[in-house]
N, C-alpha and C positions, 0 to 999 in steps of 0.2 A: 503492500501499500505507500509506503514513503516512496517508493522510487517512482511509483505512476503518478504522485502528485509533487515529484521535482525536490525531494527532501533527501538525505542522507539519511541511512537509518538513525544514526546518534542525533540527529537534527530535529526527526521526527519526534522521536520520545523525548526531548527537550521540549518540544513546542508544545506535548501533551500534556508533561509534568508542569508546564509553566498554567495551561488550561486548567487544570485537576486544584492547582493551590489559588487560582482567584477562581472557582467555583464553588471550591471547599469538599469537594467528593471526588473518589477514585471514577473515570471512566473508562480504564481499560482495566482485568485482570489476566496477568498471564502465568501461562504452565511451561515450564521448560521440561525436556528431555521425554522421555515414555518412548512407547512406539510409535514413528510415525515424526518424531521430533515435537517440539513444543507446538505451543500455541496460544496466541489473544484474542479476547471477546472481549466488547462490548458490557461492563455491568450492570444490573436492572436497573441502576439510577441512570446510567446513563443513555439505557434503551429510553427510559420514561421522558427523560429529557430532549430526546430528539423527536421522540414522537409530539410534546409539548411544541417546542421549537416549530416542528411545520406545521402543525395546528396554527400558531403565530403568523408563519410568512402566508398562510391560505387566509387568514379574517386580513392581515395588514395590505391584501393584494386585492383583496374584494374592496375594503373603506379606501385607498387608495383609487382605486377604480371609478366607485360611485362617488368620491370628491372631484377627480378630473371633470365626468359626465356632466354635473353640476355645475363647474368651475367654467368647465371650456367647449363643453358639448352640446 
């Protein structure tokens, strides 16, 4: 994921840690080793945050569209 976003692995983890510090909760839980290697996934709280953020964006876009139509449409 880091590479796809144009970040080094180290830079991506540093950014995740900064965001976690700002939000006050963990975003990612990591498990190393085991069969097939380690893995990382979003925490339940991070998944809820993403869900609520998407709802916020949808509502914001609808309100912005309405304001545009009322003002300029």
